[in-house]
Backbone as CSV, one residue per row, in Angstrom:
resi,resn,N_x,N_y,N_z,CA_x,CA_y,CA_z,C_x,C_y,C_z
1,UNK,107.605,101.354,80.837,108.108,101.571,81.930,107.444,101.175,83.220
2,UNK,108.284,100.439,84.322,107.409,99.599,85.329,106.947,100.920,86.140
3,UNK,107.552,101.971,86.506,107.141,102.951,87.231,106.750,104.479,86.726
4,UNK,106.163,105.055,86.846,105.603,106.116,86.447,106.773,107.445,86.598
5,UNK,106.911,108.138,85.460,108.455,108.819,85.606,107.895,110.111,86.430
6,UNK,108.399,110.645,87.265,108.198,111.823,88.103,109.155,112.712,88.322
7,UNK,109.189,114.163,88.159,110.070,115.239,88.817,109.836,116.002,89.936
8,UNK,110.868,115.832,90.728,110.595,116.413,92.080,111.458,117.685,92.039
9,UNK,110.368,118.557,92.184,111.070,120.050,92.074,111.700,120.433,93.498
10,UNK,112.791,120.931,93.939,113.291,121.304,94.784,113.013,122.733,95.386
11,UNK,112.282,122.828,96.554,112.243,124.303,96.905,112.804,124.414,98.456
12,UNK,114.040,125.029,98.458,114.785,125.171,99.580,114.343,126.556,100.408
13,UNK,113.866,125.915,101.591,113.506,127.080,102.477,114.683,127.011,103.696
14,UNK,115.912,126.999,103.718,116.887,127.111,104.459,117.883,127.695,103.815
15,UNK,118.762,128.533,105.162,119.727,129.569,104.489,120.928,128.587,104.145
16,UNK,121.016,127.337,104.528,122.503,126.643,104.276,122.515,125.743,103.078
17,UNK,121.489,125.529,102.419,121.488,124.499,101.230,122.667,124.753,100.395
18,UNK,123.484,123.925,99.773,124.343,124.272,98.969,123.869,124.864,97.827
19,UNK,122.659,124.805,97.054,122.079,125.248,96.164,120.930,126.213,96.350
20,UNK,120.809,127.393,96.020,119.409,128.264,96.246,119.216,128.614,97.993
21,UNK,120.388,128.378,98.548,120.351,128.605,100.161,120.149,130.041,100.429
22,UNK,118.725,130.186,101.131,118.615,131.702,101.362,117.685,132.281,100.422
23,UNK,117.539,131.737,99.326,116.580,132.686,98.396,115.366,132.569,98.658
24,UNK,114.621,131.613,99.416,113.511,131.295,99.380,112.922,131.430,100.924
25,UNK,113.535,132.158,101.870,113.317,132.159,103.193,112.068,132.800,103.361
26,UNK,111.597,133.773,102.654,110.166,134.303,102.880,109.111,133.231,102.095
27,UNK,108.273,133.177,103.003,107.024,132.259,102.493,106.536,132.752,101.201
28,UNK,106.245,133.901,101.151,105.642,134.204,99.588,106.694,133.941,98.621
29,UNK,107.670,134.201,98.933,109.221,133.909,97.528,109.167,132.332,97.463
30,UNK,108.868,131.555,98.664,109.053,130.204,98.487,107.791,129.626,97.711
31,UNK,106.653,130.076,98.304,105.157,129.695,97.617,105.384,130.081,95.730
32,UNK,105.716,131.370,95.515,105.888,131.791,94.162,106.799,130.766,93.410
33,UNK,108.078,130.232,94.102,108.882,129.296,93.371,108.216,128.094,93.204
34,UNK,107.558,127.590,94.245,107.125,126.432,94.006,105.977,126.310,93.043
35,UNK,105.101,127.471,92.942,104.163,127.667,91.981,104.755,127.447,90.681
36,UNK,105.867,128.164,90.153,106.624,128.561,89.112,107.057,126.872,88.902
37,UNK,107.903,125.948,89.829,108.083,124.764,89.213,106.896,123.663,89.080
38,UNK,105.873,123.981,89.607,104.685,123.329,89.465,104.464,123.815,87.873
39,UNK,104.665,124.829,87.566,104.068,125.383,86.069,105.096,124.847,84.977
40,UNK,106.286,124.473,85.558,107.121,124.092,84.625,107.450,122.638,84.416
41,UNK,106.250,121.791,85.245,106.066,120.494,84.862,106.723,119.542,85.907
42,UNK,106.715,120.307,87.460,107.247,119.437,88.662,105.936,118.527,88.969
43,UNK,106.264,117.342,89.245,104.974,116.484,89.644,105.014,116.297,91.137
44,UNK,106.151,116.693,91.889,106.231,116.631,93.162,107.152,117.792,93.581
45,UNK,106.543,118.386,95.104,107.677,119.681,95.151,108.123,119.193,96.502
46,UNK,109.561,119.143,96.757,110.446,118.688,97.968,110.680,119.801,98.752
47,UNK,109.875,119.957,99.591,110.319,121.146,100.598,111.474,120.838,101.610
48,UNK,112.925,121.731,101.372,113.817,121.480,102.013,113.595,122.030,103.596
49,UNK,113.416,121.076,104.422,112.851,121.854,105.830,114.005,121.872,106.733
50,UNK,115.490,121.457,106.490,116.376,121.502,107.382,117.471,122.115,106.791
51,UNK,118.517,121.699,105.945,119.593,122.249,105.430,119.706,123.370,105.050
52,UNK,102.783,123.791,95.657,101.848,124.587,94.478,100.682,124.006,94.179
53,UNK,99.837,124.171,94.294,98.661,124.317,93.973,98.553,122.803,93.288
54,UNK,97.702,121.767,93.597,97.440,120.522,92.921,98.810,119.612,92.872
55,UNK,99.943,120.127,93.340,101.168,119.136,93.136,101.266,118.640,94.520
56,UNK,101.579,117.017,95.034,101.845,116.595,95.973,103.212,117.130,96.775
57,UNK,103.236,117.163,98.032,104.539,117.934,98.657,105.072,116.906,99.211
58,UNK,106.568,116.860,99.075,107.360,116.020,99.993,108.138,116.938,101.225
59,UNK,108.249,116.587,102.198,109.002,117.301,103.395,110.593,116.512,103.285
60,UNK,111.222,117.269,103.135,112.867,116.731,103.430,113.160,117.163,104.654
61,UNK,113.296,115.678,105.596,113.612,116.149,106.802,113.786,114.675,107.720
62,UNK,114.529,114.929,108.574,114.919,113.902,109.680,114.406,113.958,110.859
63,UNK,113.552,114.881,111.085,112.760,115.122,112.497,111.482,114.998,112.294
64,UNK,110.777,113.933,113.122,109.683,113.972,113.466,108.709,114.944,113.712
65,UNK,109.163,115.937,114.513,108.599,117.056,114.723,108.239,118.040,113.466
66,UNK,109.111,117.855,112.654,109.097,118.951,111.345,108.310,117.937,110.540
67,UNK,108.331,116.570,110.211,107.731,116.013,109.486,106.029,116.072,109.851
68,UNK,105.856,115.834,111.212,104.497,115.865,111.784,103.949,117.087,111.109
69,UNK,104.288,117.983,111.238,103.835,119.804,110.862,103.575,119.833,109.845
70,UNK,104.512,119.365,108.850,104.472,119.337,107.279,103.151,118.102,106.779
71,UNK,103.048,117.252,107.504,101.774,116.171,107.050,100.857,116.810,107.551
72,UNK,100.326,117.447,108.813,99.570,118.155,109.152,99.014,119.256,108.133
73,UNK,100.203,119.758,107.471,99.935,120.985,106.721,99.478,120.454,105.141
74,UNK,99.610,119.229,104.883,99.351,118.474,103.558,100.205,117.870,102.762
75,UNK,101.398,117.661,103.429,102.446,116.936,102.526,102.225,115.611,102.906
76,UNK,102.696,115.016,101.880,102.233,113.333,101.665,103.311,112.377,101.378
77,UNK,104.540,112.952,101.680,106.030,112.172,101.455,106.860,112.803,102.167
78,UNK,107.701,112.019,103.099,108.749,112.150,103.774,109.874,111.881,103.438
79,UNK,110.741,112.532,102.834,112.152,112.294,102.382,113.168,112.652,103.540
80,UNK,114.023,111.364,103.968,114.800,111.293,104.765,116.225,110.979,104.624
81,UNK,116.985,111.763,104.508,118.497,111.568,104.075,119.315,110.604,105.015
82,UNK,118.522,110.316,106.172,119.221,109.248,107.151,118.396,107.852,107.237
83,UNK,117.465,107.875,106.358,116.771,106.674,106.366,116.094,106.035,107.476
84,UNK,115.439,106.948,108.321,114.926,106.689,109.421,115.503,106.243,110.406
85,UNK,117.093,106.634,110.541,117.877,106.413,111.710,118.016,107.498,112.786
86,UNK,117.771,108.882,112.420,118.171,110.038,113.193,117.077,110.405,114.284
87,UNK,115.935,110.271,113.822,114.926,110.097,115.142,114.222,108.887,114.988
88,UNK,114.067,108.374,116.264,113.402,107.125,116.837,111.736,107.123,116.496
89,UNK,111.471,108.483,116.540,110.095,108.545,116.486,109.409,108.743,115.023
90,UNK,110.369,108.971,114.187,109.860,109.367,112.751,109.451,107.978,111.926
91,UNK,109.659,107.102,112.207,109.332,105.557,111.471,107.859,105.265,111.791
92,UNK,107.515,105.737,113.303,106.253,105.237,113.788,105.120,106.466,113.402
93,UNK,105.659,107.417,113.281,104.815,108.698,112.834,104.716,108.194,111.080
94,UNK,105.689,108.073,110.322,104.960,107.900,109.029,104.268,106.521,108.878
95,UNK,104.527,105.520,109.625,103.448,104.449,109.723,102.146,104.881,110.196
96,UNK,101.883,105.617,110.998,100.699,106.180,111.514,100.157,106.890,110.468
97,UNK,100.903,107.677,109.786,100.064,108.708,108.550,99.875,107.979,107.439
98,UNK,100.649,106.861,106.942,100.325,106.119,106.007,100.973,106.696,104.795
99,UNK,102.125,107.514,105.300,102.328,108.277,103.987,103.723,107.810,103.227
100,UNK,104.207,108.134,101.866,105.132,107.678,101.308,106.519,108.246,102.050
101,UNK,107.661,107.381,101.916,108.666,107.508,102.613,109.816,107.201,101.705
102,UNK,110.794,108.311,101.602,112.014,108.076,100.781,113.324,107.556,101.672
103,UNK,113.800,106.697,101.681,114.956,105.886,102.522,116.279,106.365,101.610
104,UNK,117.076,106.950,102.135,118.560,107.498,101.371,119.440,107.167,102.066
105,UNK,120.368,106.520,101.230,121.733,105.898,101.813,122.811,107.236,102.074
106,UNK,123.516,107.432,103.164,124.235,108.286,103.421,125.324,107.579,104.524
107,UNK,126.241,107.855,104.003,127.769,107.514,104.837,127.990,108.562,105.844
108,UNK,127.871,108.015,107.051,128.349,109.058,108.416,127.339,110.003,108.441
109,UNK,127.453,111.302,108.711,126.510,112.346,108.861,127.096,113.332,107.499
110,UNK,125.950,114.432,107.793,126.252,115.506,106.733,127.591,116.117,107.117
111,UNK,128.061,116.414,108.163,129.599,116.728,108.587,130.752,115.820,108.060
112,UNK,130.448,114.458,108.174,131.574,113.831,108.043,131.512,113.086,106.683
113,UNK,130.522,112.998,106.168,130.216,111.956,105.088,131.292,112.261,103.963
114,UNK,131.896,113.283,103.711,132.884,113.567,102.429,134.222,113.325,103.033
115,UNK,134.255,112.812,104.245,135.785,112.727,105.090,136.101,111.192,104.800
116,UNK,136.754,111.275,103.566,137.520,109.929,102.932,136.702,108.694,102.960
117,UNK,135.481,108.688,102.031,134.288,107.676,101.773,135.101,106.353,101.504
118,UNK,134.758,105.391,102.074,135.174,104.109,101.512,134.147,102.881,101.351
119,UNK,134.179,102.266,100.585,133.515,100.992,100.581,134.128,99.628,99.957
120,UNK,133.567,98.620,100.470,134.114,97.226,99.668,133.734,97.314,98.517
121,UNK,132.476,97.702,97.998,131.779,97.653,96.690,130.766,98.684,96.709
122,UNK,130.787,99.893,96.483,129.921,100.761,96.404,128.216,100.552,96.224
123,UNK,128.203,99.857,95.013,126.875,99.418,94.752,126.255,98.425,95.741
124,UNK,127.088,97.297,95.654,126.648,96.203,96.947,126.460,96.836,98.320
125,UNK,127.396,97.651,98.811,127.162,98.039,100.113,125.715,99.000,100.277
126,UNK,125.709,99.846,99.081,124.408,100.641,99.239,123.182,99.924,99.106
127,UNK,123.448,98.925,98.286,122.161,98.005,98.043,122.017,97.099,99.494
128,UNK,122.788,96.706,100.094,122.643,95.959,101.495,121.892,97.007,102.346
129,UNK,122.563,98.258,102.260,122.028,99.386,103.493,120.607,99.602,103.153
130,UNK,119.910,99.610,101.936,118.922,99.802,101.753,117.740,98.958,101.928
131,UNK,118.152,97.628,101.431,117.418,96.454,101.703,117.126,96.393,103.324
132,UNK,118.176,96.799,104.055,118.089,96.615,105.742,116.934,97.862,106.363
133,UNK,117.202,98.852,105.462,116.279,100.011,106.066,114.934,99.903,105.715
134,UNK,114.811,99.183,104.355,113.221,98.659,104.199,112.799,97.937,105.057
135,UNK,113.546,96.823,105.387,113.166,95.854,106.672,112.847,96.470,107.876
136,UNK,113.668,97.691,108.300,113.454,98.264,109.544,112.344,99.077,109.043
137,UNK,112.094,99.817,108.088,110.957,100.722,108.189,109.744,99.711,107.991
138,UNK,109.600,98.482,107.551,108.369,97.371,107.582,108.027,96.873,108.926
139,UNK,109.256,96.826,109.919,109.052,96.442,111.157,108.248,97.511,112.036
140,UNK,108.709,98.771,111.639,108.305,99.857,112.305,106.557,100.081,111.992
141,UNK,106.091,99.053,110.985,104.776,99.291,110.279,104.514,100.041,109.232
142,UNK,105.753,100.609,108.482,105.117,101.125,107.322,105.060,100.143,106.163
143,UNK,104.043,100.705,105.472,103.783,99.508,104.280,104.910,99.525,103.069
144,UNK,105.156,98.385,102.932,106.413,98.363,101.725,105.953,98.981,100.565
145,UNK,104.580,99.011,100.281,104.318,99.837,98.835,104.426,101.279,99.132
146,UNK,104.662,101.812,100.332,104.926,103.317,100.666,106.311,103.897,100.354
147,UNK,107.154,102.702,100.315,108.783,103.077,100.377,109.417,103.056,99.221
148,UNK,110.239,104.242,98.869,110.765,104.615,97.934,112.476,104.442,98.369
149,UNK,113.329,104.152,97.247,114.735,104.358,97.882,115.538,105.337,96.912
150,UNK,116.759,105.798,97.457,117.526,106.778,97.039,119.055,106.427,97.363
151,UNK,119.739,106.113,96.420,121.148,105.703,96.439,122.223,106.807,97.087
152,UNK,121.496,107.850,97.096,121.958,108.916,97.839,123.362,109.530,97.356
153,UNK,123.395,109.472,95.838,124.571,110.178,94.967,125.128,111.617,95.646
154,UNK,126.266,111.622,95.810,126.760,112.938,96.457,126.702,112.810,98.032
155,UNK,126.348,111.651,98.716,126.364,111.892,100.204,127.170,110.710,100.825
156,UNK,128.391,111.026,101.170,129.374,110.142,101.352,130.109,109.559,99.995
157,UNK,130.170,110.064,99.024,130.838,109.141,97.839,131.680,110.138,97.128
158,UNK,132.836,109.482,96.377,133.754,110.039,95.520,133.100,110.297,94.322
159,UNK,133.744,110.848,93.445,133.318,111.161,91.932,132.994,109.575,91.368
160,UNK,134.213,108.712,91.718,134.094,107.381,91.268,133.059,106.500,91.765
161,UNK,132.498,106.764,93.097,131.662,105.854,93.817,130.059,106.675,92.961
162,UNK,130.061,107.912,92.787,128.903,108.296,92.227,128.537,107.855,90.676
163,UNK,129.872,107.657,89.891,129.730,107.206,88.562,129.312,105.592,88.766
164,UNK,130.012,104.982,89.465,129.655,103.696,89.833,128.123,103.149,90.091
165,UNK,127.745,104.007,91.045,126.178,103.900,91.374,125.389,104.016,89.968
166,UNK,125.622,105.060,89.313,125.055,105.308,88.212,125.121,104.255,87.089
167,UNK,126.253,104.007,86.874,126.618,103.005,85.917,125.895,101.512,86.381
168,UNK,125.700,101.181,87.670,125.163,100.124,87.975,123.595,100.159,88.673
169,UNK,123.150,101.502,88.409,121.597,101.559,88.909,120.626,100.970,88.801
170,UNK,120.823,100.061,87.867,119.939,98.795,87.528,120.072,97.704,89.002
171,UNK,121.011,97.624,89.372,121.007,96.622,90.513,120.346,97.057,91.788
172,UNK,120.108,98.709,91.893,119.555,99.163,92.840,118.011,99.233,92.339
173,UNK,117.679,99.256,91.548,116.124,99.228,90.909,115.914,97.704,91.063
174,UNK,116.800,96.687,91.112,116.372,95.314,91.386,115.888,95.152,92.835
175,UNK,116.088,95.912,93.730,115.390,96.054,95.108,113.794,95.618,94.668
176,UNK,113.390,96.538,94.035,111.858,96.360,93.787,111.040,97.399,94.269
177,UNK,111.645,98.593,94.677,111.116,99.919,95.257,111.340,100.963,94.168
178,UNK,110.573,101.930,94.146,110.823,102.968,92.989,112.108,103.677,93.579
179,UNK,112.876,104.031,92.629,114.018,105.036,92.801,114.267,105.937,92.587
180,UNK,114.778,106.655,93.530,114.866,108.281,93.423,116.181,108.690,93.194
181,UNK,116.340,109.561,92.167,117.748,110.227,91.888,117.908,111.408,91.959
182,UNK,118.828,111.844,92.757,119.195,113.400,92.926,120.959,113.873,92.565
183,UNK,120.917,113.815,91.433,122.217,114.409,90.789,122.178,116.181,90.921
184,UNK,121.257,116.768,90.938,121.055,117.916,90.475,121.831,118.746,90.834
185,UNK,122.928,119.549,89.772,123.766,120.692,90.467,124.823,120.124,91.120
186,UNK,125.043,118.646,91.526,126.163,118.653,92.242,127.425,118.665,91.864
187,UNK,128.320,118.558,93.084,129.952,119.085,92.684,130.556,117.835,91.843
188,UNK,130.096,116.714,91.762,131.176,115.750,90.967,130.609,116.136,89.526
189,UNK,129.532,116.658,89.129,129.201,117.214,87.851,130.282,118.025,87.477
190,UNK,130.257,119.270,88.364,131.325,120.225,88.012,132.898,119.530,87.687
191,UNK,133.241,118.795,88.577,134.489,118.286,88.511,134.660,117.666,87.002
192,UNK,133.569,116.590,86.985,133.753,115.621,85.245,133.909,116.930,84.392
193,UNK,133.210,118.257,84.280,133.197,119.000,83.448,134.219,120.032,83.465
194,UNK,135.212,120.135,84.101,136.358,120.891,84.241,136.175,121.873,85.227
195,UNK,135.266,121.596,86.446,135.310,122.814,87.423,134.116,123.661,87.088
196,UNK,133.237,123.169,86.509,131.987,124.074,86.488,131.353,124.442,87.711
197,UNK,130.805,125.915,87.838,130.084,125.958,89.036,128.589,125.622,88.779
198,UNK,128.206,125.914,90.234,126.643,125.389,90.416,125.867,125.783,89.011
199,UNK,126.024,127.045,88.855,125.140,127.422,87.839,125.293,127.082,86.305
200,UNK,126.509,126.205,86.188,126.730,125.764,85.201,126.584,124.365,84.573
201,UNK,126.075,123.492,85.671,126.184,121.992,85.858,124.816,121.395,85.014
202,UNK,123.817,122.274,84.530,122.575,121.599,84.060,122.787,120.625,83.208
203,UNK,123.731,120.803,82.027,124.067,119.473,81.142,124.406,118.361,81.703
204,UNK,125.217,118.621,82.774,125.612,117.297,83.868,124.321,116.601,84.225
205,UNK,123.579,117.425,84.744,122.288,117.104,85.482,121.516,116.534,84.559
206,UNK,121.256,117.145,83.279,120.224,116.291,82.238,120.973,114.966,82.082
207,UNK,122.129,115.096,81.489,122.825,113.640,81.226,122.849,112.290,82.228
208,UNK,122.864,113.142,83.467,122.840,111.738,84.557,121.359,111.336,84.809
209,UNK,120.360,112.269,84.781,119.106,111.777,85.105,118.436,111.057,83.686
210,UNK,118.934,111.351,82.560,118.558,110.696,81.482,119.185,109.124,81.600
211,UNK,120.593,108.950,82.025,120.932,107.793,82.210,120.503,107.023,83.266
212,UNK,119.784,107.698,84.195,119.211,106.846,85.446,117.928,106.716,84.886
213,UNK,117.286,107.270,84.164,115.852,106.988,83.609,116.144,105.665,82.966
214,UNK,117.082,105.600,81.895,117.388,104.348,81.120,117.787,103.267,82.131
215,UNK,118.236,103.496,83.049,118.377,102.384,84.291,117.415,102.099,85.036
216,UNK,116.099,102.608,84.618,115.067,102.429,85.889,114.830,103.343,87.102
217,UNK,115.524,104.206,86.968,115.185,105.329,88.098,113.732,105.885,87.566
218,UNK,112.982,106.221,88.544,111.681,107.141,87.996,111.297,108.324,88.944
219,UNK,111.883,108.557,89.572,111.764,109.876,90.282,112.988,110.607,90.215
220,UNK,112.760,112.112,90.050,114.072,112.637,89.416,114.065,114.042,90.403
221,UNK,115.134,114.209,91.382,115.040,115.219,92.336,115.661,116.422,91.549
222,UNK,115.331,117.541,91.196,116.042,118.686,90.452,115.714,119.907,90.798
223,UNK,116.673,120.819,90.430,116.139,122.315,90.787,115.913,123.089,89.477
224,UNK,116.321,122.494,88.404,115.845,123.069,87.057,114.829,122.206,86.355
225,UNK,113.444,122.379,86.830,112.548,121.613,86.541,112.093,121.572,84.798
226,UNK,112.101,122.433,84.203,111.501,122.293,82.641,112.475,121.801,81.866
227,UNK,113.919,122.101,81.773,114.774,121.451,80.732,114.831,119.977,81.402
228,UNK,114.904,119.425,82.632,115.250,117.979,82.837,113.641,117.408,82.646
229,UNK,112.658,117.999,82.807,111.472,117.289,82.456,111.328,117.080,81.140
230,UNK,111.555,118.266,80.130,111.564,117.880,78.798,112.675,116.778,78.418
231,UNK,113.732,116.987,78.885,114.852,115.736,78.320,114.516,114.354,78.837
232,UNK,113.625,114.538,80.108,113.141,113.301,80.288,112.186,112.687,79.552
233,UNK,111.162,113.703,78.912,110.352,113.174,78.338,110.470,112.672,77.085
234,UNK,111.493,113.238,76.513,112.013,112.792,75.214,112.548,111.462,75.263
235,UNK,113.454,111.389,76.518,114.155,110.088,76.423,113.198,108.919,77.047
236,UNK,112.184,109.153,77.578,111.272,108.072,77.830,110.416,107.791,76.619
237,UNK,110.384,108.476,75.579,109.951,107.912,74.456,110.490,106.899,73.751
238,UNK,111.916,106.756,74.108,112.756,106.040,73.365,112.834,104.563,74.429
239,UNK,112.898,104.643,75.532,113.003,103.575,76.485,111.688,103.011,76.111
240,UNK,110.620,103.127,76.075,109.468,102.540,75.833,108.861,101.937,77.079
241,UNK,107.824,101.424,76.947,106.870,100.829,77.918,107.647,100.103,78.964
């Protein structure tokens, strides 16, 4: 495969996340959970700073102040769901720190994104957005080699939109930057499986991540690290070099 497969384990440290919200507010609990995810095979720990030892840390934020503090503390990746649009200072900060940056597509804002989302062609529209945001990031001084992209599964998309993005993910991969996929425990998986709750969506999470791997994604943001990492390792052995 063109890119190394990496599993990004989610460490939620906010009370309002749709999954695990409030479970790891205590620093010791968060550290223990991060250590557990690392032991289960997480290659990256994505700390959700708004909504482990020896493992690179990503900070999930759209705010330069939060990103700066996290980078000072040792984080090496900034994962921004707004693709550097929310805070005008974040792009220059990332450029100055020469960190990895994840640019994600989201329609509207977190509060409005699921209000009747529409596209001319969801894959073409998302691809055009990501290409434009890569250009903007590079104009701000961010090294293109430091940029990853995320089509934003579930962020301003219907079930049909999510499926189309997964079906044609190779078109996003064709942009030429590492592709991050985040389907873990998301509501569209529950709908497709007949109304499964968050704690019953692991099969759907595994299925979508394996499909994304086959189509060229290389970073997989998940809550359930061990089973997904095992599934990806087995699937990767069949995908080949």
